[in-house]
ZALUMVEX-475051 format. One line per field, with one value per residue (C-alpha): x, y, z; residue in one letter; residue number from 0. Coordinates in steps of 0.1 Angstrom, whole numbers. Layout:
x: c(X ...)
y: c(Y ...)
z: c(Z ...)
residu: c(A ...)
num: c(NUM ...)
//
This chain:
x: c(607 609 577 578 556 536 551 523 527 530 504 476 447 419 415 375 346 348 386 379 353 376 404 379 369 405 410 382 395 429 414 399 426 446 477 506 510 473 481 510 491 464 487 504 470 462 495 484 450 465 494 475 451 481 518 525 499 510 545 533 513 542 568 545 540 578 585 558 568 607 596 577 600 572 594 567 551 585 593 558 564 597 578 551 578 598 564 556 591 585 555 572 603 629 643 673 655 629 659 673 639 632 666 659 626 641 666 639 619 646 655 619 618 646 625 595 607 573 553 538 528 565 572 549 560 597 585 571 603 625 597 598 638 634 610 639 665 644 638 676 681 700 683 704 696 661 655 675 651 621 629 635 601 586 599 587 551 549 560 534 505 503 489 483 519 533 512 526 562 557 543 573 598 581 590 627 626 609 634 662 640 636 598 592 601 584 550 558 557 528 507 518 505 472 454 462 450 419 412 417 397 426 423 457 442 437 473 486 462 480 514 508 494 525 547 527 532 570 572 549 519 495 462 470 481 448 428 443 442 405 401 424 399 367 380 393 359 353 389 394 433 442 479 474 446 468 494 468 455 490 494 461 472 505 481 457 489 507 471 470 438 454 422 418 456 450 421 437 471 453 432 467 481 450 453 490 487 459 482 513 529 555 569 536 527 562 556 519 532 559 536 512 541 552 516 512 545 536 507 527 506 538 523 504 533 558 543 537 574 585 566 578 612 603 590 619 645 625 626 659 648 676 657 626 651 670 637 623 652 654 615 622 651 631 601 623 641 606 593 626 645 678 695 669 669 709 707 682 701 733 714 700 736 746 718 726 762 751 728 756 781 756 746 783 789 756 770 804 787 764 791 812 782 774 810 809 775 789 820 803 778 806 821 792 782 820 815 782 797 830 808 789 819 837 810 805 841 844 818 827 865 854 831 857 885 863 852 888 898 867 875 913 901 876 901 926 902 888 925 931 899 906 943 932 906 931 957 928 919 956 961 930 943 977 959 936 968 987 957 957 995 994 964 980 1011 989 972 1006 1022 990 996 1032 1023 997 1023 1046 1024 1012 1045 1075 1105 1116 1086 1081 1117 1107 1076 1092 1117 1087 1071 1102 1104 1068 1073 1102 1080 1051 1073 1090 1059 1036 1047 1036 999 1002 1025 1030 1007 1038 1048 1014 1012 1047 1033 1001 1024 1044 1012 995 1027 1027 991 998 1025 1002 971 995 988 949 944 964 964 971 978 974 975 960 979 956 973 1003 1036 1032 995 993 970 971 990 973 940 936 950 919 898 923 926 888 889 912 900 862 861 886 897 865 858 864 885 911 902 915 921 923 934 931 939 926 913 877 855 882 887 914 897 911 889 895 877 876 856 851 819 803 790 761 775 805 781 765 800 809 780 798 836 843 870 871 902 887 856 881 900 870 857 890 891 857 866 898 878 853 885 895 864 865 902 901 863 861 840 857 834 832 812 808 791 778 788 758 737 757 753 790 806 825 827 839 849 855 874 867 893 902 932 961 995 1028 1051)
y: c(190 210 211 214 239 224 230 233 209 224 200 197 172 162 126 122 105 131 124 85 95 115 86 63 86 93 54 50 76 61 30 46 75 67 90 83 121 119 88 103 134 111 89 121 133 99 101 135 121 90 109 115 85 59 72 38 39 76 61 37 59 85 59 47 81 87 56 64 98 87 64 87 117 138 161 179 145 133 164 165 127 135 166 136 112 138 150 113 107 137 122 90 109 99 134 122 106 135 161 139 140 176 185 163 180 215 207 193 223 248 227 232 269 276 268 285 314 332 302 307 273 262 292 277 243 254 275 241 224 250 254 216 217 244 222 194 219 232 196 192 225 238 272 292 270 265 304 307 283 298 332 319 303 335 355 329 328 366 368 342 359 323 337 304 291 324 323 285 298 328 302 279 309 315 279 286 318 300 274 302 315 347 350 384 375 343 363 387 360 341 375 380 346 348 376 359 328 342 362 332 307 283 253 262 290 271 259 293 302 272 283 319 304 281 313 329 296 299 332 324 341 312 332 347 312 294 322 313 277 280 299 271 244 259 262 228 213 232 225 188 186 156 163 199 191 164 190 215 188 184 221 221 194 215 245 225 208 241 255 222 210 175 157 180 176 138 140 162 143 112 127 136 103 86 110 105 68 67 88 65 97 84 116 131 98 97 131 125 93 114 139 113 97 128 136 103 106 138 122 92 68 51 18 38 60 33 18 55 61 27 30 67 57 28 53 79 50 37 73 83 114 119 147 125 97 118 128 94 78 104 98 59 64 85 60 31 49 59 23 10 -5 10 -12 -3 33 33 17 43 70 59 59 93 106 90 105 139 136 126 157 180 165 166 203 210 194 211 245 238 227 257 279 264 266 302 312 294 311 343 342 331 358 384 373 379 412 421 413 433 462 464 473 497 512 518 539 557 565 583 608 607 613 646 656 648 666 698 693 688 722 739 723 733 769 771 754 783 810 797 794 827 842 822 834 870 867 854 882 906 892 891 929 938 919 938 971 966 953 986 1006 988 995 1034 1033 1011 1034 1065 1050 1041 1075 1091 1070 1082 1118 1115 1097 1124 1151 1130 1113 1131 1124 1092 1074 1084 1072 1037 1036 1046 1016 992 1008 1006 969 964 982 961 929 946 958 923 903 931 917 882 872 849 849 823 825 827 859 873 865 882 913 913 911 943 962 954 961 997 1002 992 1017 1043 1038 1033 995 1001 964 930 906 870 855 816 791 754 724 720 749 736 755 761 772 810 840 874 899 928 909 905 939 961 940 941 978 981 957 984 1018 1009 982 985 1019 1034 1011 1028 998 975 954 923 911 876 864 826 808 772 748 740 723 724 763 784 804 836 849 884 888 917 925 960 982 958 963 981 1010 1012 1019 1047 1062 1059 1078 1109 1100 1075 1084 1079 1057 1032 1025 1022 995 973 980 969 939 929 933 914 883 886 882 853 836 840 830 799 789 785 803 834 849 874 867 898 889 912 891 907 883 857 876 888 921 929 918 886 888 854 853 818 817 789 768 778 765 783 764)
z: c(1860 1829 1809 1770 1753 1727 1691 1664 1635 1603 1589 1613 1612 1636 1650 1650 1631 1606 1600 1598 1574 1553 1553 1540 1511 1503 1502 1479 1456 1457 1438 1411 1401 1371 1370 1393 1403 1415 1434 1451 1461 1476 1495 1510 1520 1537 1555 1569 1578 1597 1616 1647 1645 1639 1631 1619 1591 1583 1578 1555 1532 1531 1521 1493 1482 1481 1463 1434 1430 1428 1401 1380 1385 1402 1425 1442 1453 1466 1484 1503 1511 1529 1549 1560 1568 1590 1609 1615 1631 1651 1667 1673 1687 1660 1656 1638 1609 1610 1604 1574 1557 1562 1548 1517 1515 1517 1490 1468 1471 1465 1433 1421 1432 1408 1380 1393 1415 1418 1425 1458 1463 1462 1485 1510 1508 1512 1543 1556 1551 1568 1600 1601 1603 1632 1652 1651 1661 1687 1700 1699 1719 1688 1693 1672 1641 1651 1650 1619 1599 1617 1604 1569 1570 1583 1553 1528 1546 1543 1508 1498 1520 1539 1572 1589 1582 1595 1628 1635 1629 1654 1679 1675 1677 1711 1720 1715 1734 1762 1763 1764 1794 1774 1786 1773 1738 1737 1749 1721 1694 1708 1707 1672 1664 1683 1663 1629 1642 1654 1624 1600 1624 1629 1651 1667 1687 1718 1715 1716 1745 1762 1753 1769 1797 1802 1799 1827 1848 1844 1856 1888 1874 1881 1880 1847 1835 1846 1828 1797 1803 1806 1775 1757 1772 1761 1724 1724 1728 1692 1677 1682 1688 1710 1711 1723 1746 1760 1771 1783 1807 1819 1824 1844 1865 1873 1882 1904 1922 1929 1943 1964 1946 1946 1935 1905 1898 1895 1872 1849 1850 1844 1814 1798 1803 1784 1754 1750 1750 1728 1703 1712 1720 1744 1755 1766 1784 1802 1815 1824 1843 1860 1874 1886 1904 1919 1931 1948 1963 1978 1991 2006 1983 1975 1960 1935 1928 1920 1887 1875 1880 1865 1835 1830 1831 1805 1781 1786 1779 1748 1731 1745 1764 1790 1808 1817 1826 1849 1867 1867 1882 1910 1917 1918 1940 1965 1962 1971 2001 2013 2014 2032 2003 2003 1978 1949 1961 1957 1924 1908 1926 1906 1875 1883 1888 1856 1837 1853 1841 1807 1805 1818 1792 1763 1771 1770 1738 1724 1736 1722 1688 1689 1693 1665 1642 1653 1645 1609 1602 1614 1594 1562 1568 1574 1540 1522 1538 1531 1494 1491 1511 1488 1458 1476 1493 1460 1450 1483 1487 1457 1468 1504 1495 1477 1505 1532 1515 1512 1549 1562 1542 1560 1594 1594 1584 1610 1636 1627 1631 1664 1675 1665 1683 1715 1716 1712 1738 1761 1755 1760 1792 1802 1791 1813 1844 1839 1833 1864 1884 1873 1884 1919 1924 1925 1945 1970 1971 1975 2003 2020 2013 2027 2059 2062 2057 2084 2106 2102 2113 2142 2156 2145 2123 2141 2140 2104 2094 2111 2093 2059 2063 2067 2038 2015 2024 2014 1981 1973 1978 1958 1928 1927 1923 1906 1871 1878 1873 1904 1935 1960 1991 2013 1999 2000 2036 2039 2022 2043 2074 2065 2056 2089 2108 2089 2099 2135 2138 2122 2145 2177 2178 2180 2168 2167 2137 2131 2096 2092 2064 2069 2059 2029 2012 1991 1987 1949 1951 1942 1938 1921 1939 1959 1956 1995 2005 1998 2021 2048 2043 2045 2079 2094 2081 2086 2110 2138 2137 2141 2173 2208 2223 2206 2176 2161 2124 2114 2080 2071 2040 2033 2005 2007 1980 1954 1959 1976 2003 2020 2051 2066 2098 2121 2152 2144 2142 2117 2080 2088 2111 2085 2056 2079 2084 2048 2035 2051 2047 2020 1993 1957 1959 1983 1963 1932 1949 1956 1921 1906 1928 1918 1879 1885 1899 1870 1845 1868 1863 1823 1820 1844 1836 1874 1901 1918 1945 1972 2004 2028 2061 2089 2120 2139 2119 2140 2173 2170 2163 2132 2095 2076 2040 2023 1990 1970 1941 1917 1928 1905 1908 1900 1875)
residu: c(M K N F I Y I A A F L L S V A S A A Q T A K T D S L T R M L K V V R T D S A K A N L L N K L S V Q W R E I S P D S A M V Y A K R A A A L S Q K N G Y D L G A A N A Q I N L G N T N I I L G N Y R A A K A H F E S A K Q M F E N I R E D Q P D N N I I K I H L A R A C A S L G V V Y S E E S N Y Y L A L E H Y Q K A A V L Y Q D S G E N Q G L S K V Y N N M A V V Y K S Q Q N Y S K A L E F L K K A L P I Q Q Q T G E S T V P V T L T N I G A I H A E T G Q W N D A F R Y Y Q Q A E K L F K S Y D N P R G F A L L T N Y L G D Y H R Q K S H L D E A E K Y Y R Q S L S L N E Q M Q H K F G A A L A L Y N L G Q L Y F Q Q K R Y A E A L P M A E K S L A Y A N Q I G V L D Q T Y H S E K L L S D L Y H A T G K P N E A F A H Y K N Y I A A R D S I T N L E N T K K L A Q A E M K Y D Y Q K K E A L L N E R N K R Q T Q L T I F A V L G T V L L I G L I L L A Y N R R Q V K K R L T L E K E V A E Y E Q K A L H L Q M N P H F V F N C L S S I S S F I V Q N G T D Q A L K Y L S K F S K L M R L T L E Y S K D A L I P I D K E I E S L Q N Y L E L E Q L R F H N K F T F N I Q A S D N V E F N M G L P P L L V Q P F V E N A I L H G V V P K D D G G K I E I Y F D V E G G Q L T C T V T D N G I G L Q E S K T L K E H S V T A H K S M A L D I T R K R L D I M E T T T S K S A Q I E I T D L K N E N K N G T R V K L R L P V Q Y I P)
num: c(0 1 2 3 4 5 6 7 8 9 10 11 12 13 14 15 16 17 18 19 20 21 22 23 24 25 26 27 28 29 30 31 32 33 34 35 36 37 38 39 40 41 42 43 44 45 46 47 48 49 50 51 52 53 54 55 56 57 58 59 60 61 62 63 64 65 66 67 68 69 70 71 72 73 74 75 76 77 78 79 80 81 82 83 84 85 86 87 88 89 90 91 92 93 94 95 96 97 98 99 100 101 102 103 104 105 106 107 108 109 110 111 112 113 114 115 116 117 118 119 120 121 122 123 124 125 126 127 128 129 130 131 132 133 134 135 136 137 138 139 140 141 142 143 144 145 146 147 148 149 150 151 152 153 154 155 156 157 158 159 160 161 162 163 164 165 166 167 168 169 170 171 172 173 174 175 176 177 178 179 180 181 182 183 184 185 186 187 188 189 190 191 192 193 194 195 196 197 198 199 200 201 202 203 204 205 206 207 208 209 210 211 212 213 214 215 216 217 218 219 220 221 222 223 224 225 226 227 228 229 230 231 232 233 234 235 236 237 238 239 240 241 242 243 244 245 246 247 248 249 250 251 252 253 254 255 256 257 258 259 260 261 262 263 264 265 266 267 268 269 270 271 272 273 274 275 276 277 278 279 280 281 282 283 284 285 286 287 288 289 290 291 292 293 294 295 296 297 298 299 300 301 302 303 304 305 306 307 308 309 310 311 312 313 314 315 316 317 318 319 320 321 322 323 324 325 326 327 328 329 330 331 332 333 334 335 336 337 338 339 340 341 342 343 344 345 346 347 348 349 350 351 352 353 354 355 356 357 358 359 360 361 362 363 364 365 366 367 368 369 370 371 372 373 374 375 376 377 378 379 380 381 382 383 384 385 386 387 388 389 390 391 392 393 394 395 396 397 398 399 400 401 402 403 404 405 406 407 408 409 410 411 412 413 414 415 416 417 418 419 420 421 422 423 424 425 426 427 428 429 430 431 432 433 434 435 436 437 438 439 440 441 442 443 444 445 446 447 448 449 450 451 452 453 454 455 456 457 458 459 460 461 462 463 464 465 466 467 468 469 470 471 472 473 474 475 476 477 478 479 480 481 482 483 484 485 486 487 488 489 490 491 492 493 494 495 496 497 498 499 500 501 502 503 504 505 506 507 508 509 510 511 512 513 514 515 516 517 518 519 520 521 522 523 524 525 526 527 528 529 530 531 532 533 534 535 536 537 538 539 540 541 542 543 544 545 546 547 548 549 550 551 552 553 554 555 556 557 558 559 560 561 562 563 564 565 566 567 568 569 570 571 572 573 574 575 576 577 578 579 580 581 582 583 584 585 586 587 588 589 590 591 592 593 594 595 596 597 598 599 600 601 602 603 604 605 606 607 608 609 610 611 612 613 614 615 616 617 618 619 620 621 622 623 624 625 626 627 628 629 630 631 632 633 634 635 636 637 638)
//
């Protein structure tokens, strides 16, 4: 079941022979003091001393202190009496009454502080009231309000330099975070509290070590938990704190039970039970009884387990702790079922279901209440923040308005300048592209006319006329699209078809060709005109023509990796042999065509911000003949 981490009291005492001697001394002093305020202070001190020994006696002394202080208008004594009444009710499990007393104390201390704003003693008292309310809210699982009050207390303790109180607040903030299963945050605050406690020599050091161990146990780090438990157990011998030690023994029982050291587990659970019953701490006693019952049930010691479970349930019902009732009822149902008493088992099982439903309903109600309180708090906080912001904003807006206006003017001016620069850069790139294109056209025409001239010399007038007819058709296509930045791929294929047919005539069908486009190529995709032709020309003149037997040229358009690709492949003499021949026969025009094409690709990369590349591969590296040229171009669409 769920174990509750120990919450450090904000007025600690030790139940020992020395403490009894102190109560006797205070009682003797009470008989001789004359002023009512001094008597009220002694009564409050006696309440603190008797709290762990006898909560009933502590309650009596606190009530006497409250009555005497109110009678004489002693506000500080009355407020301290409310704190003592609240702390005593916490020990007795009366959280509703405790909260009322702490609220009353908080209001009293705030009223006193209005008259004495710089009084550190009042700050410390107010911090205790806030922290005590945090304890109550934490026990009620109202974690949002618990943290809010702890944070207020922490600020007051820091302002007043009260480190002991600050360490206790840190410890209790860890309680809240542990309850929310935020274990890393819980450890953070416990480790903030520990060095303060060690430095000031507080008796709460073993309590914090116990809590750190409990966090490690919750996360399944049992060896680390046991290491902290051992440190705490050793220190509890020096700092007598029966309530803290009672919980430690319960945790040690959990550790040994988890490690299957059942005799050791029983020893520690019984020790925890004895300590809690001596202090009349029914919550702790109910938990120890339940753990003993579970341990005996695990060992099938049903006769010993049954009275433990029944007493645990009785305590749980007396103090109204549903969580303990829920687990004790379940244990009793299991025990009666194991001992062959189905009627009793069923009766307790129904009670277990009823407790479970009550817990669920209570948790849902708490969640709803927490959400409402959180909403109200955030709404108030937002309104307060809004008021504070308005005054600041009025001042800031006047300055920011001027700065913003200047900034907007500068931004508009810069944007205009950038726009002009980008427009000019784009226009320059377009003009460069057109200029290179215009250079390409005459070069292409010159090459074609050279081919016609050669053809006339070799084949006569009739063949030249046929060649010239195809050339005129090609020129019409070229001139039609030469003014455009992009032409459709099907028109590029048509131009290449005409060009290759011309070259077939010129070289007496020395090669064949094939042009294809994959299904990935869309109808409205385009590419710059005359971009592929120079590579086809090279494939003819420097690839297949120098070859002794027939050659073949293949042109393939596709879309790969978001790029338009055009692959020109020939089975000619290959790149290396072609370079050797070109050393003796290459012309300036052919070199110019390739150079222009590379510049066109560079400009294309600049204007589209996408890659445009040429890959030239000698197929001999793949144990084949010929050369492959692959153009990788940005995908562009014709509007």
